[in-house]
Structure formats: structure tokens, C-alpha cells
C-alpha positions as CSV (number, residue, x, y, z in Angstrom):
1,M,-63.1,1.6,84.5
2,F,-66.0,-0.5,85.7
3,D,-69.3,1.1,86.7
4,P,-69.4,1.6,90.4
5,V,-71.6,-0.5,92.6
6,I,-74.0,1.9,94.4
7,A,-75.5,1.0,97.7
8,P,-79.2,1.5,98.4
9,S,-80.3,5.1,98.9
10,G,-81.5,4.4,102.5
11,T,-78.0,3.6,103.7
12,L,-75.3,6.0,104.8
13,L,-72.9,4.7,102.1
14,G,-75.6,5.0,99.4
15,L,-76.3,8.6,100.5
16,L,-72.6,9.5,100.4
17,Q,-72.1,7.8,97.1
18,R,-74.9,9.9,95.6
19,G,-73.6,13.1,97.1
20,R,-76.9,13.9,98.8
21,G,-77.1,16.4,101.5
22,D,-78.6,13.8,103.8
23,G,-75.4,11.9,103.5
24,T,-73.5,14.6,105.3
25,L,-76.2,15.1,107.9
26,H,-76.3,11.3,108.6
27,A,-72.5,11.0,108.6
28,L,-72.2,13.8,111.2
29,A,-74.8,12.0,113.4
30,A,-73.3,8.5,113.0
31,P,-70.5,7.0,115.0
32,R,-67.3,8.6,113.7
33,D,-65.5,5.4,112.7
34,E,-68.6,4.2,110.7
35,A,-68.8,7.6,108.9
36,L,-65.1,7.7,108.0
37,T,-65.2,4.1,106.7
38,A,-68.1,5.0,104.4
39,L,-66.4,8.3,103.4
40,N,-63.1,6.5,102.5
41,H,-65.0,3.9,100.5
42,C,-66.4,6.7,98.3
43,V,-63.1,8.6,97.9
44,L,-61.0,5.6,97.1
45,G,-63.6,4.0,94.8
46,D,-65.1,6.9,92.9
47,P,-68.9,6.3,92.8
48,R,-69.6,8.7,89.9
49,H,-70.9,7.3,86.6
50,D,-69.5,10.4,84.9
51,W,-66.4,11.4,86.8
52,Q,-65.7,14.3,84.5
53,A,-69.0,16.0,85.0
54,E,-70.3,15.2,88.5
55,N,-69.0,17.0,91.6
56,R,-68.0,15.2,94.7
57,S,-64.6,16.5,95.8
58,L,-65.7,19.6,97.8
59,Y,-68.6,17.6,99.3
60,Y,-66.2,14.9,100.6
61,A,-63.5,17.3,101.6
62,R,-66.0,19.2,103.8
63,L,-67.0,16.0,105.5
64,Y,-63.3,15.0,106.1
65,F,-62.8,18.4,107.7
66,D,-65.9,18.3,109.8
67,L,-65.1,14.7,111.0
68,H,-61.4,15.6,111.6
69,G,-60.7,12.6,109.4
70,G,-57.1,11.3,108.9
71,L,-55.6,10.8,105.4
72,D,-53.9,7.5,105.9
73,A,-56.3,5.7,103.7
74,I,-55.9,8.2,100.8
75,D,-52.1,8.0,101.3
76,R,-52.1,4.2,100.8
77,H,-54.5,4.5,97.9
78,L,-52.3,7.0,96.0
79,F,-49.0,5.2,96.5
80,R,-50.2,1.6,95.9
81,A,-48.1,-0.4,93.5
82,E,-51.0,-0.2,91.0
83,D,-50.3,3.4,90.5
84,R,-47.4,2.5,88.2
85,Y,-49.7,0.8,85.6
86,E,-53.2,2.0,86.4
87,T,-52.4,5.5,85.3
88,G,-55.9,6.7,84.3
89,E,-57.0,9.9,86.0
90,E,-60.2,8.3,87.1
91,R,-58.4,6.1,89.7
92,T,-56.8,9.0,91.6
93,G,-58.5,12.2,90.4
94,L,-61.1,12.3,93.1
95,A,-58.7,11.7,95.9
96,L,-56.3,14.4,94.6
97,A,-59.2,16.9,94.2
98,V,-60.3,16.2,97.8
99,L,-56.8,16.8,99.0
100,G,-56.8,20.1,97.1
101,H,-59.9,21.3,98.9
102,L,-58.5,20.2,102.2
103,A,-55.3,22.1,101.6
104,S,-57.4,25.2,100.9
105,Y,-59.1,24.6,104.3
106,G,-55.6,24.7,106.0
107,R,-54.9,21.0,106.2
108,R,-51.1,20.9,106.0
109,D,-51.1,17.1,105.8
110,A,-53.2,17.3,102.6
111,L,-50.7,19.8,101.1
112,D,-47.7,17.6,101.9
113,L,-49.4,14.6,100.4
114,L,-50.1,16.4,97.2
115,R,-46.4,17.5,97.0
116,R,-45.2,13.9,97.5
117,Y,-47.6,12.6,94.8
118,A,-46.5,15.3,92.4
119,V,-43.0,14.0,92.7
120,T,-43.6,10.3,92.4
121,G,-47.2,9.6,91.3
122,S,-48.4,8.7,87.8
123,N,-51.2,11.3,87.9
124,W,-48.7,14.0,88.9
125,A,-50.1,16.6,86.5
126,W,-53.4,16.6,88.4
127,A,-51.6,17.0,91.7
128,L,-49.6,19.8,90.3
129,D,-52.8,21.6,89.1
130,E,-54.2,21.3,92.7
131,L,-50.9,22.7,94.1
132,A,-51.0,25.5,91.6
133,L,-54.1,26.8,93.2
134,R,-53.1,26.3,96.9
135,D,-49.3,26.1,97.3
136,D,-46.9,29.1,97.7
137,D,-44.1,30.0,95.4
138,Q,-41.5,28.4,97.5
139,G,-43.3,25.1,97.6
140,L,-43.8,25.1,93.8
141,R,-40.2,26.0,93.1
142,A,-39.1,23.0,95.2
143,L,-41.0,20.7,92.7
144,A,-39.3,22.0,89.6
145,V,-36.3,19.6,89.5
146,P,-38.2,16.4,90.4
147,V,-40.9,17.2,87.9
148,L,-38.4,17.9,85.1
149,A,-36.6,14.7,86.0
150,R,-39.7,12.9,84.6
151,F,-38.6,14.0,81.1
152,P,-35.3,12.6,79.9
153,A,-33.1,14.9,77.8
154,T,-33.9,13.1,74.6
155,H,-36.0,14.1,71.6
156,E,-39.0,12.1,72.9
157,G,-38.5,13.6,76.4
158,E,-38.4,17.1,75.2
159,A,-41.5,16.6,73.0
160,A,-43.3,15.2,76.0
161,L,-42.2,18.2,78.1
162,A,-43.4,20.6,75.5
163,A,-46.8,18.8,75.4
164,A,-47.0,19.0,79.2
165,V,-46.3,22.7,79.3
166,R,-48.7,23.4,76.4
167,D,-51.6,21.4,77.8
168,A,-51.2,22.3,81.5
169,F,-54.6,23.1,83.0
170,E,-53.1,25.5,85.5
171,P,-50.0,27.2,84.0
172,R,-48.8,28.9,87.2
173,P,-46.0,26.4,88.1
174,W,-44.6,26.4,84.6
175,R,-44.6,30.2,84.4
176,L,-42.8,30.3,87.8
177,W,-40.3,27.7,86.7
178,A,-39.6,29.5,83.4
179,D,-38.0,32.3,85.5
180,D,-35.9,29.9,87.5
181,E,-32.2,30.7,87.0
182,R,-31.0,27.2,87.9
183,D,-29.3,25.2,85.1
184,G,-31.6,23.0,83.3
185,V,-34.8,24.5,84.7
186,G,-35.7,27.9,83.4
187,D,-34.0,27.6,80.0
188,R,-35.5,24.1,79.5
189,I,-39.1,25.3,80.4
190,R,-38.8,28.3,78.1
191,A,-37.7,26.1,75.3
192,A,-40.5,23.7,75.9
193,G,-43.0,26.6,75.9
194,E,-41.7,27.8,72.5
195,R,-41.9,24.4,71.1
196,G,-45.5,23.9,72.3
197,S,-46.5,27.2,70.7
198,F,-44.8,26.2,67.4
199,D,-46.6,22.8,67.5
200,R,-50.0,24.6,68.0
201,W,-49.2,26.9,65.1
202,Q,-48.3,24.0,62.8
203,R,-51.6,22.3,63.6
204,Q,-53.5,25.4,62.7
205,L,-51.7,25.4,59.3
206,R,-52.8,21.8,58.7
207,P,-56.5,21.8,59.6
208,Q,-58.5,18.6,59.1
209,G,-61.9,18.5,57.5
210,P,-63.7,20.8,55.1
211,R,-61.9,23.5,53.2
212,P,-63.2,26.8,51.7
213,G,-64.6,26.2,48.3
214,W,-65.9,22.7,49.0
215,S,-69.0,21.6,47.1
216,V,-72.1,19.9,48.5
217,G,-70.8,16.7,47.1
218,A,-67.4,17.0,48.8
219,V,-69.1,17.7,52.1
220,L,-71.3,14.6,51.8
221,D,-68.3,12.5,50.8
222,W,-66.5,13.7,53.9
223,A,-69.5,12.9,56.1
224,Q,-69.8,9.4,54.7
225,Q,-66.0,8.8,55.1
226,G,-66.3,9.9,58.8
227,H,-69.2,7.5,59.3
228,E,-67.2,4.6,57.8
229,D,-64.3,5.5,60.1
230,G,-66.6,5.0,63.1
231,G,-67.5,8.6,63.8
232,D,-70.7,10.6,63.8
233,P,-70.1,13.6,61.5
234,G,-73.7,14.3,60.7
235,L,-74.0,17.5,62.8
236,P,-70.7,19.1,61.8
237,A,-71.3,18.2,58.2
238,S,-74.7,19.9,58.3
239,R,-72.9,23.1,59.4
240,C,-70.7,22.9,56.4
241,L,-73.7,22.4,54.2
242,L,-75.2,25.6,55.6
243,A,-72.1,27.4,54.4
244,V,-71.8,25.9,50.9
245,A,-75.3,24.9,49.8
246,G,-77.5,27.2,47.7
247,P,-81.1,26.9,46.5
248,E,-79.9,25.0,43.4
249,D,-78.5,22.2,45.7
250,R,-81.8,21.4,47.3
251,P,-82.8,18.6,44.9
252,A,-79.4,16.8,45.5
253,I,-79.8,17.2,49.3
254,L,-83.3,15.9,49.2
255,E,-82.2,12.9,47.2
256,A,-79.4,12.1,49.6
257,A,-81.7,12.5,52.6
258,Q,-84.1,10.0,51.1
259,G,-81.8,7.3,50.0
260,G,-78.1,8.2,50.3
261,P,-75.4,6.3,52.2
262,P,-75.8,6.6,56.0
263,G,-73.2,9.3,56.8
264,A,-74.4,11.6,53.9
265,R,-78.0,10.9,54.7
266,G,-77.6,11.9,58.3
267,A,-75.9,15.1,57.4
268,C,-78.7,16.0,55.0
269,L,-81.4,15.3,57.6
270,H,-79.6,17.6,60.0
271,Y,-79.3,20.3,57.4
272,L,-82.9,20.1,56.3
273,A,-84.0,20.2,60.0
274,R,-81.8,23.2,60.7
275,T,-83.2,25.1,57.7
276,S,-86.8,24.2,58.6
277,D,-87.2,22.7,55.1
278,P,-90.9,21.8,54.4
279,A,-89.8,18.2,53.5
280,A,-87.7,17.7,56.7
281,L,-90.4,16.2,58.9
282,D,-91.6,13.6,56.4
283,L,-88.0,12.6,55.6
284,I,-87.3,12.2,59.3
285,E,-90.3,10.1,59.8
286,A,-89.3,7.8,56.9
287,A,-85.7,7.6,58.2
288,A,-86.8,6.7,61.7
289,G,-87.6,3.2,60.6
290,G,-84.3,2.6,58.8
291,E,-81.0,1.3,59.9
292,R,-79.7,2.3,63.3
293,A,-77.3,5.1,62.2
294,V,-79.8,6.8,60.0
295,A,-82.6,6.4,62.6
296,D,-80.4,8.0,65.3
297,A,-79.5,10.9,63.0
298,A,-83.2,11.4,62.2
299,V,-84.1,11.5,66.0
300,S,-81.3,13.8,66.7
301,A,-82.2,16.2,63.9
302,F,-85.8,16.3,65.0
303,E,-85.0,17.2,68.6
304,R,-83.1,20.2,67.4
305,M,-86.0,21.5,65.4
306,C,-87.9,24.6,66.5
307,G,-91.2,26.0,65.4
308,V,-94.9,25.2,65.5
309,A,-94.7,22.4,62.8
310,A,-92.2,20.4,64.9
311,V,-94.3,20.7,68.1
312,E,-97.5,19.7,66.2
313,R,-95.7,16.7,64.7
314,A,-94.4,15.7,68.2
315,R,-98.0,15.6,69.4
316,R,-98.7,13.0,66.7
317,W,-95.5,11.0,67.2
318,V,-95.4,10.9,71.0
319,H,-97.4,7.7,71.1
320,R,-94.9,5.8,69.0
321,A,-93.0,3.1,70.7
322,D,-89.6,3.8,69.1
323,G,-86.9,6.4,69.4
324,L,-88.9,9.0,67.5
325,G,-91.7,8.7,70.0
326,A,-89.3,9.2,72.9
327,A,-87.8,12.2,71.1
328,A,-91.3,13.6,70.6
329,A,-91.9,13.5,74.3
330,R,-88.7,15.4,74.9
331,V,-89.6,18.0,72.3
332,L,-92.9,18.6,74.1
333,A,-91.0,18.9,77.4
334,V,-88.8,21.6,75.9
335,R,-91.2,23.4,73.6
336,G,-94.7,22.3,74.3
337,A,-97.5,24.3,75.9
338,A,-99.7,23.7,78.9
339,Q,-101.9,21.4,76.9
340,D,-99.0,19.0,76.5
341,A,-98.5,18.5,80.3
342,P,-100.4,15.1,80.4
343,L,-98.2,13.8,77.5
344,V,-95.0,14.9,79.2
345,L,-96.2,13.5,82.6
346,G,-97.1,10.2,80.9
347,A,-93.6,9.9,79.3
348,L,-91.9,10.8,82.6
349,R,-93.8,8.0,84.5
350,E,-93.3,5.5,81.7
351,T,-89.5,6.2,81.5
352,V,-89.1,5.8,85.2
353,R,-91.1,2.6,85.2
354,A,-89.3,1.1,82.2
355,D,-85.8,2.3,82.5
356,G,-85.4,3.3,86.2
357,P,-84.3,6.6,87.8
358,D,-81.1,6.9,85.9
359,A,-82.5,6.8,82.4
360,P,-80.8,9.5,80.2
361,A,-84.2,10.6,78.8
362,L,-85.2,11.7,82.3
363,W,-83.0,14.8,82.1
364,T,-85.2,16.5,79.5
365,L,-88.5,15.2,80.9
366,V,-87.7,16.3,84.4
367,D,-86.9,19.8,83.1
368,G,-90.2,19.7,81.2
369,A,-92.2,18.8,84.3
370,G,-90.7,21.9,86.0
371,R,-91.1,24.2,83.0
372,L,-94.7,23.3,82.6
373,G,-95.4,23.3,86.3
374,I,-96.9,19.8,86.4
375,A,-98.0,19.6,90.1
376,C,-99.1,16.0,89.9
377,A,-95.5,15.1,88.8
378,A,-94.2,15.7,92.3
379,P,-94.5,12.1,93.5
380,V,-92.4,10.7,90.6
381,L,-90.0,13.6,90.9
382,R,-89.5,12.9,94.5
383,H,-88.8,9.2,93.6
384,V,-86.2,10.2,91.0
385,Y,-84.6,12.7,93.5
386,R,-84.2,9.9,96.2
387,E,-83.0,7.1,93.9
388,T,-81.0,8.5,91.1
389,T,-77.2,8.0,91.3
390,S,-76.6,11.0,89.1
391,S,-76.0,14.1,91.2
392,Q,-76.7,16.3,88.1
393,L,-80.0,14.7,87.4
394,R,-80.9,15.1,91.1
395,G,-80.1,18.8,90.8
396,R,-82.4,19.2,87.8
397,T,-85.1,17.3,89.8
398,A,-84.6,19.6,92.7
399,R,-85.2,22.5,90.4
400,A,-88.4,20.9,89.0
401,L,-89.6,20.1,92.6
402,A,-89.1,23.8,93.5
403,A,-91.5,24.6,90.7
404,T,-94.1,21.9,91.3
405,D,-94.0,20.8,94.9
406,P,-95.2,23.2,97.6
407,S,-93.4,21.1,100.2
408,Y,-90.0,21.5,98.7
409,A,-89.1,24.6,100.7
410,T,-89.6,22.8,104.0
411,G,-88.5,19.4,102.8
412,F,-85.8,18.5,100.3
413,A,-84.5,22.1,100.2
414,F,-83.0,21.7,103.6
415,E,-80.8,18.7,102.7
416,C,-80.0,20.3,99.4
417,L,-78.0,23.0,101.2
418,W,-75.4,20.3,101.8
419,D,-75.6,18.7,98.3
420,C,-72.5,17.9,96.3
421,E,-73.6,20.0,93.3
422,E,-73.3,23.8,93.6
423,T,-76.3,24.3,91.3
424,T,-78.4,22.2,93.7
425,R,-77.1,24.2,96.7
426,E,-78.0,27.4,94.8
427,I,-81.6,26.2,94.2
428,A,-81.9,25.3,97.9
429,A,-80.5,28.7,99.0
430,L,-83.2,30.4,97.0
431,H,-86.1,28.3,98.3
432,A,-85.3,26.9,101.7
433,E,-87.8,28.0,104.4
434,M,-86.0,30.6,106.5
435,G,-88.3,29.9,109.5
436,D,-86.1,27.0,110.3
437,A,-83.1,28.2,112.4
438,R,-80.9,25.5,110.9
439,V,-81.5,26.9,107.5
440,A,-80.3,30.4,108.5
441,E,-77.2,28.8,110.2
442,R,-76.3,26.8,107.1
443,L,-76.8,29.8,104.8
444,R,-74.4,31.8,107.0
445,T,-71.9,29.0,106.8
446,L,-72.0,28.9,103.0
447,A,-71.7,32.6,102.8
448,A,-68.5,32.5,104.9
449,D,-66.9,29.5,103.2
450,P,-64.1,30.7,100.8
451,A,-64.4,27.4,98.8
452,E,-68.1,28.0,98.0
453,E,-69.1,29.0,94.5
454,D,-70.0,32.6,93.8
455,E,-73.4,31.7,92.5
456,V,-74.3,30.0,95.7
457,Q,-73.1,32.8,97.8
458,T,-75.0,35.3,95.7
459,A,-78.2,33.2,96.2
460,V,-77.5,33.1,99.9
461,R,-77.1,36.8,100.2
462,S,-80.3,37.4,98.3
463,R,-82.2,35.8,101.2
464,F,-80.9,38.2,103.7
465,G,-81.9,41.4,102.0
466,P,-80.0,44.7,102.1
467,D,-78.2,43.8,105.3
468,A,-76.5,40.8,103.7
469,T,-73.1,42.3,104.4
470,A,-73.7,41.7,108.1
471,L,-73.8,37.9,107.7
């Protein structure tokens, strides 16, 4: 799937694509047709860079509900001819999740659309999971025969059915159908469930990877083989070394960490870092200038180190212009003291300047700015908040702003009450200035919304004191 094209942050479409609270507020104030056009654009062309981690479905569903938006565009999107060959979850997952939330808000048209798609759509399993949470038993029983018709009565078909039953995210429909007395329904589901359990048991009897009794040499050979196969086994191999290595193995591990093959060398660097070996930091520094795989392993191992020695070395390395220098800044952000605030702030500003507001390194640096309470970081944090396309990074930035920017409570916290990420709404619920009547009204709405997350509602109730039950 191609990376989505994100509109500028100052436009209605750009705000909605980012999932910002201001997107909802602007959409409710805009002409209804314009707002629905932008909303459909987002739902039909998922704007998330990481569709498996970022939240948008409840955010968009609430806006459909508030705008009394029709579902014709979603209907056409789900049942396009492309659905037969573009079967990836990323094409239809967001639309199906939005329908699920709308069904929970009582939209019968959304429930009917999910049922239709579960019968004929390629991403039927997702639709079935949504129905498992919202549909009644009668509605789910009506889907048993058409869903089972997807699996022919052949060896391959029964194997696919067993896998579907075994891997179902929401097991309720399958458990309901297992008790169905109709021919070819209950008995077939029960048999598929038994086969799935047997397959899982067989996999447990044939584990892959290290075995009890392996030597250090065997673990390093396994790590190197994994590297040659295109994997990154350094970290799991280091855990194996923790289990099998003794004091007598240290010379061999040091030798491999200094000049072994890439996979084995990475595993040894991780092991030495995890055990706080006195030689670890020097070996990491030497490896940072080597080939890409070894340098990446060295940086990763260093970032996982704790203790005074790692922080002191980070203060020396933070001025380097390579990956180890960037890692040093992140170590200071996580484990540094107040004296390291200027270094963390410098790294934060340079990262935004060089790599933009979506740079992966910003996650840790933003957290560090908040942890260290760097007040003069507020301007760059506000820039990241406005411009990033990652709703999760925006949430971390909101948390940092709450710790560094006195204006957060009366500024961004208000719009964060409508944000797409529940953690961001939770932060806003804890900090938004209650003197604004609109804040109190929104908090009451969140407290009464059955779709809202428990953590958000707990934060909301904490703002109303002992009389919170009277919301």
C-alpha cells in the first residue's frame, strides 16, 4: 500500500487526516457537504502511515454520527470490483471499523452493511469481528451458512476453516455456530475447532530455534544463520546467551563481538550490553563505524543499556554525527539528568530541522523534553503537535506540552478532548481548564459515551471530584 498523501495541517482535510480534535470542531462548523466530502476521503483512503497502531475509527464514526452522514460512499467502496483482488485488510479495515462503531451508536444501516460484507466481501473476517461485538445472536446465526460456504468440503477447505476458527480475533460467532444443530454447521465448526487445537499442539511439539543444552557456539551459529536469511536475530540470540553462557565463555564472546560474522557479532554486543560488561561500551563504539548490520546492532544494544556508565558515555557521544550520536541523545532523553536538558533540546531541534515533524527519533526526544521539563522546548513541541501526521507522536507531544507549556491547559488541551487517540483525550481530560464551559460540556459527553475508553472516563470523573456520579 502506498504512503497516503496528507493535506496541509491548516486545511479541514489535513486536520481530519491527522485525527486532530480541531478537525472535528472545524468539520462541525463547516458546510455539511464539504465536511462529509473530507470525511469520506479519509475513511475511503486510510490516511494513517501505521494503520495497525494509530486510531481513527471511533474519531470518524463520531463525526459521521454528529453530521448524520450517509453511508453510500462506504457501501460503494466496500463492494467495488477491486475487492476481489485487493484483499489486504488495509484497504477496507478502517471503513469496517467505522461501521462497527456506528452500529454501536444504533445506526442500523451500518449493521446491515457489515452483515452484507461479511457474506460477500474479501475482508469478511474483520466484518465478522465487528459483528461479534455488536450483533445479536439471531443476526450472527443467520451468517453461519454463507460464511461456511466460503470453505469447500475438501481437504484444503477444511484446513482453511480450521485456521479461521483457530485465529479468530473474536470467537463469539464460532462458539455460537458450534452449538447450531443444522446439518453441516455445528458439527463442522466443532471439527474445525478440534483440528485447530491439534495443529497448535503439533507446532508446540516442533519449536523452532534454540534447544535446551545448546552451547554458546550453537547460539552464535543460529544467530548468524538468521542474519544470512535476512532476519535480525541479535536480540533473541542474546537472550539465549544469557541462559547458556558462563564466566568461562566470556573470552569467546568478546572475540566474536570484536570481529565475528555480523549476526554473531550483533548477538554478542547485545549480550555484553545486557550484562553491563566492562568491555561493552568500547566494543559498541568500535562497531558503530563498521558495516550497516553491525553498526545498527551496536546502536540498538547501547540504547538498551542502563546505569551511570552508559549515561556518561552518551554525554561524550551525543555530538557525533552518526547513528551512535543520535542514540546517545535518546539515551539522555530517557535516562539523563537536568544537566542534560540543553543536549536533549539541541537534538530535538536538530531532528525537526533535518528530518521534519515525523522523524522516528522524535518519539523518544519528545518524551525526554517532557520528562526533563524543558520549558523552552515548548515552541518546537507546538510545531511538532501541529504538523506531525502521526497521531501517536502527537499524543506524546501533548503529554510533553502538559509538562512544559503553561498555556497547554487553555490551548491545545481543549481540542485534544476530541482527538482520535484515547491517550491524548485522557491527557486533555486531566489538564483542560475547567473554567471554560465548553470543556465541562465535553467532559460530560465523554463520561456518558459508552464507546469511550475506561481510562478516559476515569480521567474525566477525576475532574469532578466526589460528586462525579452526578455527571
